[in-house]
PDB file of N, CA, C, O and CB in Angstrom:
ATOM      1  N   MET A   1      -6.939  19.949 -16.960  1.00  0.00           N
ATOM      2  CA  MET A   1      -6.240  19.229 -15.924  1.00  0.00           C
ATOM      3  C   MET A   1      -6.990  17.924 -15.644  1.00  0.00           C
ATOM      4  O   MET A   1      -8.211  17.922 -15.485  1.00  0.00           O
ATOM      5  CB  MET A   1      -6.107  20.094 -14.640  1.00  0.00           C
ATOM      6  N   ARG A   2      -6.267  16.844 -15.586  1.00  0.00           N
ATOM      7  CA  ARG A   2      -6.862  15.523 -15.367  1.00  0.00           C
ATOM      8  C   ARG A   2      -6.387  14.962 -14.027  1.00  0.00           C
ATOM      9  O   ARG A   2      -5.187  14.918 -13.755  1.00  0.00           O
ATOM     10  CB  ARG A   2      -6.497  14.552 -16.527  1.00  0.00           C
ATOM     11  N   HIS A   3      -7.337  14.533 -13.195  1.00  0.00           N
ATOM     12  CA  HIS A   3      -7.022  13.962 -11.889  1.00  0.00           C
ATOM     13  C   HIS A   3      -7.317  12.468 -11.912  1.00  0.00           C
ATOM     14  O   HIS A   3      -8.327  12.028 -12.462  1.00  0.00           O
ATOM     15  CB  HIS A   3      -7.828  14.665 -10.762  1.00  0.00           C
ATOM     16  N   GLN A   4      -6.427  11.706 -11.313  1.00  0.00           N
ATOM     17  CA  GLN A   4      -6.611  10.261 -11.227  1.00  0.00           C
ATOM     18  C   GLN A   4      -6.374   9.814  -9.783  1.00  0.00           C
ATOM     19  O   GLN A   4      -5.644  10.457  -9.029  1.00  0.00           O
ATOM     20  CB  GLN A   4      -5.650   9.516 -12.205  1.00  0.00           C
ATOM     21  N   ALA A   5      -6.997   8.718  -9.426  1.00  0.00           N
ATOM     22  CA  ALA A   5      -6.773   8.108  -8.113  1.00  0.00           C
ATOM     23  C   ALA A   5      -6.724   6.595  -8.282  1.00  0.00           C
ATOM     24  O   ALA A   5      -7.406   6.026  -9.135  1.00  0.00           O
ATOM     25  CB  ALA A   5      -7.891   8.519  -7.095  1.00  0.00           C
ATOM     26  N   THR A   6      -5.914   5.964  -7.462  1.00  0.00           N
ATOM     27  CA  THR A   6      -5.818   4.509  -7.471  1.00  0.00           C
ATOM     28  C   THR A   6      -5.478   4.047  -6.063  1.00  0.00           C
ATOM     29  O   THR A   6      -5.151   4.861  -5.200  1.00  0.00           O
ATOM     30  CB  THR A   6      -4.753   4.013  -8.500  1.00  0.00           C
ATOM     31  N   THR A   7      -5.553   2.762  -5.835  1.00  0.00           N
ATOM     32  CA  THR A   7      -5.206   2.230  -4.523  1.00  0.00           C
ATOM     33  C   THR A   7      -4.235   1.062  -4.656  1.00  0.00           C
ATOM     34  O   THR A   7      -4.190   0.366  -5.670  1.00  0.00           O
ATOM     35  CB  THR A   7      -6.467   1.790  -3.771  1.00  0.00           C
ATOM     36  N   ILE A   8      -3.472   0.880  -3.602  1.00  0.00           N
ATOM     37  CA  ILE A   8      -2.623  -0.294  -3.437  1.00  0.00           C
ATOM     38  C   ILE A   8      -3.103  -0.976  -2.161  1.00  0.00           C
ATOM     39  O   ILE A   8      -3.157  -0.347  -1.104  1.00  0.00           O
ATOM     40  CB  ILE A   8      -1.075   0.085  -3.367  1.00  0.00           C
ATOM     41  N   ARG A   9      -3.449  -2.250  -2.253  1.00  0.00           N
ATOM     42  CA  ARG A   9      -3.945  -2.997  -1.093  1.00  0.00           C
ATOM     43  C   ARG A   9      -2.929  -4.059  -0.728  1.00  0.00           C
ATOM     44  O   ARG A   9      -2.495  -4.837  -1.578  1.00  0.00           O
ATOM     45  CB  ARG A   9      -5.335  -3.640  -1.380  1.00  0.00           C
ATOM     46  N   THR A  10      -2.548  -4.088   0.551  1.00  0.00           N
ATOM     47  CA  THR A  10      -1.586  -5.059   1.048  1.00  0.00           C
ATOM     48  C   THR A  10      -2.174  -5.752   2.270  1.00  0.00           C
ATOM     49  O   THR A  10      -2.557  -5.092   3.237  1.00  0.00           O
ATOM     50  CB  THR A  10      -0.230  -4.379   1.390  1.00  0.00           C
ATOM     51  N   VAL A  11      -2.246  -7.075   2.231  1.00  0.00           N
ATOM     52  CA  VAL A  11      -2.782  -7.866   3.344  1.00  0.00           C
ATOM     53  C   VAL A  11      -1.613  -8.541   4.057  1.00  0.00           C
ATOM     54  O   VAL A  11      -0.799  -9.227   3.438  1.00  0.00           O
ATOM     55  CB  VAL A  11      -3.828  -8.932   2.841  1.00  0.00           C
ATOM     56  N   ILE A  12      -1.549  -8.331   5.365  1.00  0.00           N
ATOM     57  CA  ILE A  12      -0.455  -8.853   6.182  1.00  0.00           C
ATOM     58  C   ILE A  12      -1.022  -9.824   7.220  1.00  0.00           C
ATOM     59  O   ILE A  12      -1.934  -9.474   7.970  1.00  0.00           O
ATOM     60  CB  ILE A  12       0.326  -7.694   6.875  1.00  0.00           C
ATOM     61  N   ALA A  13      -0.482 -11.035   7.259  1.00  0.00           N
ATOM     62  CA  ALA A  13      -0.894 -12.014   8.274  1.00  0.00           C
ATOM     63  C   ALA A  13      -0.262 -11.654   9.614  1.00  0.00           C
ATOM     64  O   ALA A  13       0.896 -11.239   9.674  1.00  0.00           O
ATOM     65  CB  ALA A  13      -0.492 -13.462   7.851  1.00  0.00           C
ATOM     66  N   LYS A  14      -1.030 -11.815  10.680  1.00  0.00           N
ATOM     67  CA  LYS A  14      -0.535 -11.488  12.025  1.00  0.00           C
ATOM     68  C   LYS A  14       0.009 -12.710  12.777  1.00  0.00           C
ATOM     69  O   LYS A  14       0.533 -12.570  13.882  1.00  0.00           O
ATOM     70  CB  LYS A  14      -1.650 -10.851  12.837  1.00  0.00           C
ATOM     71  N   ARG A  15      -0.111 -13.886  12.196  1.00  0.00           N
ATOM     72  CA  ARG A  15       0.352 -15.104  12.881  1.00  0.00           C
ATOM     73  C   ARG A  15       1.838 -15.004  13.215  1.00  0.00           C
ATOM     74  O   ARG A  15       2.619 -14.421  12.463  1.00  0.00           O
ATOM     75  CB  ARG A  15       0.088 -16.354  12.007  1.00  0.00           C
ATOM     76  N   ASP A  16       2.213 -15.578  14.349  1.00  0.00           N
ATOM     77  CA  ASP A  16       3.619 -15.567  14.764  1.00  0.00           C
ATOM     78  C   ASP A  16       4.526 -16.276  13.766  1.00  0.00           C
ATOM     79  O   ASP A  16       5.687 -15.898  13.610  1.00  0.00           O
ATOM     80  CB  ASP A  16       3.763 -16.214  16.127  1.00  0.00           C
ATOM     81  N   ASP A  17       4.012 -17.296  13.093  1.00  0.00           N
ATOM     82  CA  ASP A  17       4.841 -18.058  12.147  1.00  0.00           C
ATOM     83  C   ASP A  17       4.870 -17.433  10.751  1.00  0.00           C
ATOM     84  O   ASP A  17       5.412 -18.034   9.824  1.00  0.00           O
ATOM     85  CB  ASP A  17       4.331 -19.487  12.049  1.00  0.00           C
ATOM     86  N   ALA A  18       4.295 -16.238  10.586  1.00  0.00           N
ATOM     87  CA  ALA A  18       4.227 -15.595   9.269  1.00  0.00           C
ATOM     88  C   ALA A  18       5.216 -14.439   9.131  1.00  0.00           C
ATOM     89  O   ALA A  18       5.040 -13.574   8.272  1.00  0.00           O
ATOM     90  CB  ALA A  18       2.817 -15.090   9.012  1.00  0.00           C
ATOM     91  N   ASN A  19       6.245 -14.417   9.961  1.00  0.00           N
ATOM     92  CA  ASN A  19       7.177 -13.293   9.961  1.00  0.00           C
ATOM     93  C   ASN A  19       7.837 -13.076   8.602  1.00  0.00           C
ATOM     94  O   ASN A  19       7.939 -11.941   8.136  1.00  0.00           O
ATOM     95  CB  ASN A  19       8.238 -13.509  11.010  1.00  0.00           C
ATOM     96  N   GLU A  20       8.282 -14.146   7.973  1.00  0.00           N
ATOM     97  CA  GLU A  20       8.961 -14.025   6.673  1.00  0.00           C
ATOM     98  C   GLU A  20       8.003 -13.493   5.604  1.00  0.00           C
ATOM     99  O   GLU A  20       8.371 -12.613   4.825  1.00  0.00           O
ATOM    100  CB  GLU A  20       9.537 -15.392   6.235  1.00  0.00           C
ATOM    101  N   ALA A  21       6.789 -14.018   5.564  1.00  0.00           N
ATOM    102  CA  ALA A  21       5.788 -13.554   4.596  1.00  0.00           C
ATOM    103  C   ALA A  21       5.383 -12.112   4.880  1.00  0.00           C
ATOM    104  O   ALA A  21       5.172 -11.328   3.956  1.00  0.00           O
ATOM    105  CB  ALA A  21       4.548 -14.464   4.624  1.00  0.00           C
ATOM    106  N   ARG A  22       5.275 -11.768   6.154  1.00  0.00           N
ATOM    107  CA  ARG A  22       4.911 -10.403   6.540  1.00  0.00           C
ATOM    108  C   ARG A  22       5.989  -9.415   6.079  1.00  0.00           C
ATOM    109  O   ARG A  22       5.679  -8.363   5.521  1.00  0.00           O
ATOM    110  CB  ARG A  22       4.711 -10.307   8.076  1.00  0.00           C
ATOM    111  N   THR A  23       7.241  -9.763   6.315  1.00  0.00           N
ATOM    112  CA  THR A  23       8.352  -8.904   5.891  1.00  0.00           C
ATOM    113  C   THR A  23       8.361  -8.744   4.373  1.00  0.00           C
ATOM    114  O   THR A  23       8.569  -7.640   3.870  1.00  0.00           O
ATOM    115  CB  THR A  23       9.698  -9.484   6.371  1.00  0.00           C
ATOM    116  N   ALA A  24       8.141  -9.820   3.649  1.00  0.00           N
ATOM    117  CA  ALA A  24       8.117  -9.768   2.181  1.00  0.00           C
ATOM    118  C   ALA A  24       6.975  -8.883   1.691  1.00  0.00           C
ATOM    119  O   ALA A  24       7.158  -8.094   0.765  1.00  0.00           O
ATOM    120  CB  ALA A  24       7.978 -11.186   1.588  1.00  0.00           C
ATOM    121  N   ALA A  25       5.795  -9.007   2.306  1.00  0.00           N
ATOM    122  CA  ALA A  25       4.640  -8.202   1.893  1.00  0.00           C
ATOM    123  C   ALA A  25       4.879  -6.716   2.168  1.00  0.00           C
ATOM    124  O   ALA A  25       4.522  -5.871   1.348  1.00  0.00           O
ATOM    125  CB  ALA A  25       3.368  -8.677   2.621  1.00  0.00           C
ATOM    126  N   LEU A  26       5.475  -6.395   3.308  1.00  0.00           N
ATOM    127  CA  LEU A  26       5.762  -4.991   3.625  1.00  0.00           C
ATOM    128  C   LEU A  26       6.836  -4.419   2.697  1.00  0.00           C
ATOM    129  O   LEU A  26       6.755  -3.256   2.304  1.00  0.00           O
ATOM    130  CB  LEU A  26       6.210  -4.856   5.089  1.00  0.00           C
ATOM    131  N   ASN A  27       7.838  -5.227   2.347  1.00  0.00           N
ATOM    132  CA  ASN A  27       8.849  -4.780   1.386  1.00  0.00           C
ATOM    133  C   ASN A  27       8.231  -4.548   0.013  1.00  0.00           C
ATOM    134  O   ASN A  27       8.571  -3.581  -0.668  1.00  0.00           O
ATOM    135  CB  ASN A  27       9.986  -5.805   1.285  1.00  0.00           C
ATOM    136  N   ASP A  28       7.318  -5.440  -0.397  1.00  0.00           N
ATOM    137  CA  ASP A  28       6.633  -5.278  -1.679  1.00  0.00           C
ATOM    138  C   ASP A  28       5.792  -3.995  -1.682  1.00  0.00           C
ATOM    139  O   ASP A  28       5.789  -3.256  -2.667  1.00  0.00           O
ATOM    140  CB  ASP A  28       5.739  -6.507  -1.972  1.00  0.00           C
ATOM    141  N   ARG A  29       5.086  -3.733  -0.584  1.00  0.00           N
ATOM    142  CA  ARG A  29       4.294  -2.500  -0.463  1.00  0.00           C
ATOM    143  C   ARG A  29       5.202  -1.284  -0.605  1.00  0.00           C
ATOM    144  O   ARG A  29       4.882  -0.346  -1.337  1.00  0.00           O
ATOM    145  CB  ARG A  29       3.542  -2.456   0.897  1.00  0.00           C
ATOM    146  N   ASP A  30       6.326  -1.300   0.089  1.00  0.00           N
ATOM    147  CA  ASP A  30       7.284  -0.197   0.013  1.00  0.00           C
ATOM    148  C   ASP A  30       7.774   0.008  -1.420  1.00  0.00           C
ATOM    149  O   ASP A  30       7.866   1.140  -1.892  1.00  0.00           O
ATOM    150  CB  ASP A  30       8.475  -0.460   0.944  1.00  0.00           C
ATOM    151  N   ASN A  31       8.085  -1.085  -2.105  1.00  0.00           N
ATOM    152  CA  ASN A  31       8.547  -0.994  -3.493  1.00  0.00           C
ATOM    153  C   ASN A  31       7.465  -0.439  -4.414  1.00  0.00           C
ATOM    154  O   ASN A  31       7.756   0.370  -5.295  1.00  0.00           O
ATOM    155  CB  ASN A  31       8.994  -2.365  -3.990  1.00  0.00           C
ATOM    156  N   GLN A  32       6.215  -0.869  -4.217  1.00  0.00           N
ATOM    157  CA  GLN A  32       5.112  -0.362  -5.036  1.00  0.00           C
ATOM    158  C   GLN A  32       4.896   1.136  -4.809  1.00  0.00           C
ATOM    159  O   GLN A  32       4.681   1.887  -5.761  1.00  0.00           O
ATOM    160  CB  GLN A  32       3.821  -1.134  -4.726  1.00  0.00           C
ATOM    161  N   LEU A  33       4.952   1.564  -3.552  1.00  0.00           N
ATOM    162  CA  LEU A  33       4.775   2.995  -3.252  1.00  0.00           C
ATOM    163  C   LEU A  33       5.922   3.815  -3.839  1.00  0.00           C
ATOM    164  O   LEU A  33       5.699   4.903  -4.370  1.00  0.00           O
ATOM    165  CB  LEU A  33       4.687   3.225  -1.724  1.00  0.00           C
ATOM    166  N   ARG A  34       7.136   3.301  -3.747  1.00  0.00           N
ATOM    167  CA  ARG A  34       8.295   4.013  -4.301  1.00  0.00           C
ATOM    168  C   ARG A  34       8.185   4.115  -5.826  1.00  0.00           C
ATOM    169  O   ARG A  34       8.461   5.171  -6.395  1.00  0.00           O
ATOM    170  CB  ARG A  34       9.611   3.298  -3.906  1.00  0.00           C
ATOM    171  N   ALA A  35       7.788   3.034  -6.484  1.00  0.00           N
ATOM    172  CA  ALA A  35       7.649   3.048  -7.944  1.00  0.00           C
ATOM    173  C   ALA A  35       6.554   4.023  -8.367  1.00  0.00           C
ATOM    174  O   ALA A  35       6.719   4.759  -9.340  1.00  0.00           O
ATOM    175  CB  ALA A  35       7.336   1.630  -8.473  1.00  0.00           C
ATOM    176  N   ALA A  36       5.443   4.031  -7.644  1.00  0.00           N
ATOM    177  CA  ALA A  36       4.361   4.962  -7.969  1.00  0.00           C
ATOM    178  C   ALA A  36       4.824   6.400  -7.802  1.00  0.00           C
ATOM    179  O   ALA A  36       4.507   7.261  -8.624  1.00  0.00           O
ATOM    180  CB  ALA A  36       3.132   4.695  -7.086  1.00  0.00           C
ATOM    181  N   SER A  37       5.568   6.658  -6.747  1.00  0.00           N
ATOM    182  CA  SER A  37       6.096   8.008  -6.518  1.00  0.00           C
ATOM    183  C   SER A  37       7.026   8.427  -7.652  1.00  0.00           C
ATOM    184  O   SER A  37       6.987   9.570  -8.107  1.00  0.00           O
ATOM    185  CB  SER A  37       6.840   8.076  -5.174  1.00  0.00           C
ATOM    186  N   ASP A  38       7.849   7.509  -8.096  1.00  0.00           N
ATOM    187  CA  ASP A  38       8.766   7.799  -9.205  1.00  0.00           C
ATOM    188  C   ASP A  38       8.019   8.139 -10.495  1.00  0.00           C
ATOM    189  O   ASP A  38       8.562   8.826 -11.360  1.00  0.00           O
ATOM    190  CB  ASP A  38       9.689   6.607  -9.446  1.00  0.00           C
ATOM    191  N   MET A  39       6.768   7.659 -10.630  1.00  0.00           N
ATOM    192  CA  MET A  39       5.956   7.933 -11.812  1.00  0.00           C
ATOM    193  C   MET A  39       5.046   9.150 -11.621  1.00  0.00           C
ATOM    194  O   MET A  39       4.203   9.437 -12.471  1.00  0.00           O
ATOM    195  CB  MET A  39       5.118   6.715 -12.155  1.00  0.00           C
ATOM    196  N   GLY A  40       5.221   9.865 -10.501  1.00  0.00           N
ATOM    197  CA  GLY A  40       4.463  11.088 -10.295  1.00  0.00           C
ATOM    198  C   GLY A  40       3.225  10.956  -9.430  1.00  0.00           C
ATOM    199  O   GLY A  40       2.490  11.930  -9.264  1.00  0.00           O
ATOM    200  N   TRP A  41       2.973   9.780  -8.875  1.00  0.00           N
ATOM    201  CA  TRP A  41       1.828   9.574  -7.993  1.00  0.00           C
ATOM    202  C   TRP A  41       2.185  10.047  -6.593  1.00  0.00           C
ATOM    203  O   TRP A  41       3.334   9.923  -6.167  1.00  0.00           O
ATOM    204  CB  TRP A  41       1.394   8.085  -7.977  1.00  0.00           C
ATOM    205  N   ALA A  42       1.209  10.586  -5.877  1.00  0.00           N
ATOM    206  CA  ALA A  42       1.404  11.053  -4.504  1.00  0.00           C
ATOM    207  C   ALA A  42       0.520  10.242  -3.563  1.00  0.00           C
ATOM    208  O   ALA A  42      -0.640   9.964  -3.867  1.00  0.00           O
ATOM    209  CB  ALA A  42       1.088  12.572  -4.383  1.00  0.00           C
ATOM    210  N   LEU A  43       1.077   9.872  -2.427  1.00  0.00           N
ATOM    211  CA  LEU A  43       0.304   9.158  -1.414  1.00  0.00           C
ATOM    212  C   LEU A  43      -0.623  10.158  -0.734  1.00  0.00           C
ATOM    213  O   LEU A  43      -0.164  11.107  -0.099  1.00  0.00           O
ATOM    214  CB  LEU A  43       1.239   8.453  -0.370  1.00  0.00           C
ATOM    215  N   ALA A  44      -1.929   9.941  -0.869  1.00  0.00           N
ATOM    216  CA  ALA A  44      -2.922  10.855  -0.310  1.00  0.00           C
ATOM    217  C   ALA A  44      -3.443  10.383   1.044  1.00  0.00           C
ATOM    218  O   ALA A  44      -3.759  11.201   1.908  1.00  0.00           O
ATOM    219  CB  ALA A  44      -4.078  11.015  -1.275  1.00  0.00           C
ATOM    220  N   HIS A  45      -3.532   9.063   1.232  1.00  0.00           N
ATOM    221  CA  HIS A  45      -4.112   8.544   2.464  1.00  0.00           C
ATOM    222  C   HIS A  45      -3.763   7.077   2.624  1.00  0.00           C
ATOM    223  O   HIS A  45      -3.660   6.344   1.640  1.00  0.00           O
ATOM    224  CB  HIS A  45      -5.636   8.738   2.477  1.00  0.00           C
ATOM    225  N   THR A  46      -3.582   6.650   3.866  1.00  0.00           N
ATOM    226  CA  THR A  46      -3.409   5.234   4.177  1.00  0.00           C
ATOM    227  C   THR A  46      -4.396   4.858   5.268  1.00  0.00           C
ATOM    228  O   THR A  46      -4.459   5.506   6.313  1.00  0.00           O
ATOM    229  CB  THR A  46      -1.946   4.922   4.616  1.00  0.00           C
ATOM    230  N   ALA A  47      -5.162   3.811   5.019  1.00  0.00           N
ATOM    231  CA  ALA A  47      -6.072   3.269   6.027  1.00  0.00           C
ATOM    232  C   ALA A  47      -5.587   1.874   6.372  1.00  0.00           C
ATOM    233  O   ALA A  47      -5.145   1.124   5.502  1.00  0.00           O
ATOM    234  CB  ALA A  47      -7.561   3.247   5.522  1.00  0.00           C
ATOM    235  N   VAL A  48      -5.675   1.533   7.651  1.00  0.00           N
ATOM    236  CA  VAL A  48      -5.319   0.189   8.095  1.00  0.00           C
ATOM    237  C   VAL A  48      -6.565  -0.448   8.686  1.00  0.00           C
ATOM    238  O   VAL A  48      -7.180   0.087   9.609  1.00  0.00           O
ATOM    239  CB  VAL A  48      -4.145   0.215   9.137  1.00  0.00           C
ATOM    240  N   ILE A  49      -6.921  -1.588   8.142  1.00  0.00           N
ATOM    241  CA  ILE A  49      -8.097  -2.321   8.601  1.00  0.00           C
ATOM    242  C   ILE A  49      -7.583  -3.546   9.358  1.00  0.00           C
ATOM    243  O   ILE A  49      -6.971  -4.440   8.773  1.00  0.00           O
ATOM    244  CB  ILE A  49      -9.046  -2.731   7.395  1.00  0.00           C
ATOM    245  N   ASN A  50      -7.840  -3.573  10.654  1.00  0.00           N
ATOM    246  CA  ASN A  50      -7.368  -4.663  11.501  1.00  0.00           C
ATOM    247  C   ASN A  50      -8.454  -5.699  11.714  1.00  0.00           C
ATOM    248  O   ASN A  50      -9.621  -5.370  11.927  1.00  0.00           O
ATOM    249  CB  ASN A  50      -6.890  -4.126  12.842  1.00  0.00           C
ATOM    250  N   SER A  51      -8.049  -6.947  11.652  1.00  0.00           N
ATOM    251  CA  SER A  51      -8.920  -8.039  12.063  1.00  0.00           C
ATOM    252  C   SER A  51      -8.097  -8.926  12.996  1.00  0.00           C
ATOM    253  O   SER A  51      -6.947  -8.609  13.299  1.00  0.00           O
ATOM    254  CB  SER A  51      -9.478  -8.851  10.818  1.00  0.00           C
ATOM    255  N   THR A  52      -8.663  -9.996  13.435  1.00  0.00           N
ATOM    256  CA  THR A  52      -7.961 -10.890  14.358  1.00  0.00           C
ATOM    257  C   THR A  52      -6.715 -11.497  13.727  1.00  0.00           C
ATOM    258  O   THR A  52      -5.672 -11.596  14.373  1.00  0.00           O
ATOM    259  CB  THR A  52      -8.891 -11.999  14.823  1.00  0.00           C
ATOM    260  N   ASP A  53      -6.822 -11.902  12.468  1.00  0.00           N
ATOM    261  CA  ASP A  53      -5.735 -12.633  11.819  1.00  0.00           C
ATOM    262  C   ASP A  53      -4.914 -11.825  10.821  1.00  0.00           C
ATOM    263  O   ASP A  53      -3.795 -12.210  10.482  1.00  0.00           O
ATOM    264  CB  ASP A  53      -6.293 -13.807  11.129  1.00  0.00           C
ATOM    265  N   TYR A  54      -5.464 -10.706  10.347  1.00  0.00           N
ATOM    266  CA  TYR A  54      -4.810  -9.942   9.289  1.00  0.00           C
ATOM    267  C   TYR A  54      -4.900  -8.444   9.543  1.00  0.00           C
ATOM    268  O   TYR A  54      -5.793  -7.966  10.242  1.00  0.00           O
ATOM    269  CB  TYR A  54      -5.426 -10.276   7.940  1.00  0.00           C
ATOM    270  N   ALA A  55      -3.954  -7.717   8.958  1.00  0.00           N
ATOM    271  CA  ALA A  55      -4.034  -6.264   8.864  1.00  0.00           C
ATOM    272  C   ALA A  55      -3.983  -5.939   7.373  1.00  0.00           C
ATOM    273  O   ALA A  55      -3.129  -6.453   6.650  1.00  0.00           O
ATOM    274  CB  ALA A  55      -2.863  -5.541   9.676  1.00  0.00           C
ATOM    275  N   THR A  56      -4.886  -5.099   6.923  1.00  0.00           N
ATOM    276  CA  THR A  56      -4.937  -4.719   5.515  1.00  0.00           C
ATOM    277  C   THR A  56      -4.621  -3.235   5.399  1.00  0.00           C
ATOM    278  O   THR A  56      -5.295  -2.399   6.001  1.00  0.00           O
ATOM    279  CB  THR A  56      -6.328  -5.042   4.891  1.00  0.00           C
ATOM    280  N   PHE A  57      -3.593  -2.916   4.621  1.00  0.00           N
ATOM    281  CA  PHE A  57      -3.232  -1.532   4.344  1.00  0.00           C
ATOM    282  C   PHE A  57      -3.863  -1.151   3.009  1.00  0.00           C
ATOM    283  O   PHE A  57      -3.692  -1.859   2.017  1.00  0.00           O
ATOM    284  CB  PHE A  57      -1.670  -1.335   4.319  1.00  0.00           C
ATOM    285  N   VAL A  58      -4.585  -0.050   2.980  1.00  0.00           N
ATOM    286  CA  VAL A  58      -5.142   0.469   1.735  1.00  0.00           C
ATOM    287  C   VAL A  58      -4.548   1.861   1.535  1.00  0.00           C
ATOM    288  O   VAL A  58      -4.897   2.807   2.242  1.00  0.00           O
ATOM    289  CB  VAL A  58      -6.730   0.507   1.767  1.00  0.00           C
ATOM    290  N   ASP A  59      -3.650   1.968   0.566  1.00  0.00           N
ATOM    291  CA  ASP A  59      -2.979   3.231   0.257  1.00  0.00           C
ATOM    292  C   ASP A  59      -3.676   3.865  -0.938  1.00  0.00           C
ATOM    293  O   ASP A  59      -3.806   3.236  -1.988  1.00  0.00           O
ATOM    294  CB  ASP A  59      -1.457   3.012  -0.034  1.00  0.00           C
ATOM    295  N   THR A  60      -4.123   5.097  -0.786  1.00  0.00           N
ATOM    296  CA  THR A  60      -4.753   5.835  -1.880  1.00  0.00           C
ATOM    297  C   THR A  60      -3.728   6.793  -2.464  1.00  0.00           C
ATOM    298  O   THR A  60      -3.122   7.596  -1.754  1.00  0.00           O
ATOM    299  CB  THR A  60      -6.025   6.604  -1.393  1.00  0.00           C
ATOM    300  N   LEU A  61      -3.551   6.691  -3.769  1.00  0.00           N
ATOM    301  CA  LEU A  61      -2.579   7.520  -4.492  1.00  0.00           C
ATOM    302  C   LEU A  61      -3.328   8.417  -5.472  1.00  0.00           C
ATOM    303  O   LEU A  61      -4.346   8.019  -6.038  1.00  0.00           O
ATOM    304  CB  LEU A  61      -1.526   6.637  -5.242  1.00  0.00           C
ATOM    305  N   THR A  62      -2.819   9.622  -5.665  1.00  0.00           N
ATOM    306  CA  THR A  62      -3.406  10.546  -6.629  1.00  0.00           C
ATOM    307  C   THR A  62      -2.348  11.008  -7.622  1.00  0.00           C
ATOM    308  O   THR A  62      -1.150  11.013  -7.337  1.00  0.00           O
ATOM    309  CB  THR A  62      -4.037  11.755  -5.913  1.00  0.00           C
ATOM    310  N   HIS A  63      -2.832  11.396  -8.795  1.00  0.00           N
ATOM    311  CA  HIS A  63      -1.942  11.896  -9.851  1.00  0.00           C
ATOM    312  C   HIS A  63      -2.689  12.975 -10.624  1.00  0.00           C
ATOM    313  O   HIS A  63      -3.865  12.814 -10.949  1.00  0.00           O
ATOM    314  CB  HIS A  63      -1.472  10.735 -10.811  1.00  0.00           C
ATOM    315  N   THR A  64      -2.012  14.057 -10.910  1.00  0.00           N
ATOM    316  CA  THR A  64      -2.619  15.138 -11.683  1.00  0.00           C
ATOM    317  C   THR A  64      -1.771  15.400 -12.914  1.00  0.00           C
ATOM    318  O   THR A  64      -0.557  15.587 -12.832  1.00  0.00           O
ATOM    319  CB  THR A  64      -2.764  16.428 -10.830  1.00  0.00           C
ATOM    320  N   GLU A  65      -2.440  15.406 -14.051  1.00  0.00           N
ATOM    321  CA  GLU A  65      -1.791  15.742 -15.320  1.00  0.00           C
ATOM    322  C   GLU A  65      -2.319  17.082 -15.790  1.00  0.00           C
ATOM    323  O   GLU A  65      -3.524  17.331 -15.758  1.00  0.00           O
ATOM    324  CB  GLU A  65      -2.036  14.639 -16.396  1.00  0.00           C
ATOM    325  N   GLU A  66      -1.436  17.924 -16.215  1.00  0.00           N
ATOM    326  CA  GLU A  66      -1.871  19.231 -16.714  1.00  0.00           C
ATOM    327  C   GLU A  66      -1.921  19.257 -18.208  1.00  0.00           C
ATOM    328  O   GLU A  66      -2.268  20.281 -18.797  1.00  0.00           O
ATOM    329  CB  GLU A  66      -0.961  20.325 -16.221  1.00  0.00           C
TER     330      GLU A  66
END
């Protein structure tokens, strides 16, 4: 049995004028997670790192091959 892990990192700007970019980044994150799921990867953990100007999502995915 082989175990694998990977991460998807998404950085989101918190500025009021970044709404369009923020929406695009969140949609891209959603698409990446959906594609990974379709390939057999499972979301194991999500951490959000907040700063004054940005929020960073770090999604950890796992996959097991038998």
